[in-house]
Residue, then its C-alpha position, 0 to 999 in steps of 0.5 A: m188310671r189315666g193320670k200320673l201319680p205324684d212322685i214321692s221323694t224317697a231319698q230321706a227315707d232310704l238314708e234312715v233305713r240304711d242307718r238303722d239297718a247298719e246299726q242293727k247289724g252291728k248289734s247282732k254281730i257284737y251279740a253273736d261274737e260274744r256268744r261264740g267266743a270269737k276273738y282276734s288272732d294273736v299271731d304276729i310277724g316273726d312268730t313260730v306257728l304250726v300249720k294245719q294239714e289235710k287229714t289222710d287217715k284217722l292217725t293223722t295229726p291236725f297240725n303239721t309237726t314242723p314249726h313254720k315262721v310267720v313272714g307276713k300278715a294282712g288282716s286275717q291272712v298270714v304268709v308262713e315260711s317252712p324250714t325248707g324255704a317254701r312259703y304258704s299263704r293261709n288264713t289265721t284259722w289254719v295256724k296256731k302258735y307254737t311253744s317249744a318245751r324250752e320256752t315253758p318252765a319245766e320246774e316250778e320255782t320254790p316260793q319265798g320262805a320255802e328255802d332252807s332255814t339254816p344260815n349259810d355259815e353254819t353246817p346243818v346238824a346231822q339228822a337220823p337216817e330215814q327208815s326205808i318203808t316198804n309198800s307192804e307197810i304203807p297202809a293203803t286206803q281200802r274200799p269197803q268190801r262185803v263180808k265173805r262167808l260160806p253158803q249155809k249148805l256148806t256149814d257142816f263140811v270141814i274146809k281148810 
């Protein structure tokens, strides 16, 4: 063709396409995050964490055993400080919260009403001493067993 085609304005169509694309991508992200169980990291500044270490052999633990302290956080990036003072910048997927044995309750508390029923001003009545039970006296739950008997060909022999 020798003539020029009329110029069609695409500014309006381009904006609509971008809007729809962003909306569809947002829906897809929400769906994928729900399916994968994605969640935001709960590591904050001041937390004690363990840092993932490089695997050198099959006996190496995934995380370093020395706890580090989180000194900075920006988005998914955390800055951790080791006990020696060295600072490392890692993604939150490379750290996990550290809970020491002192923070978790070792003994379960007794529920209310499970306390001793004797009043505080009375002394408890002496009870009969408990009899000691040996392991042979405790009836063990036995599994079913087959009936054991001699083969038919050995019935005419006397066996002690």
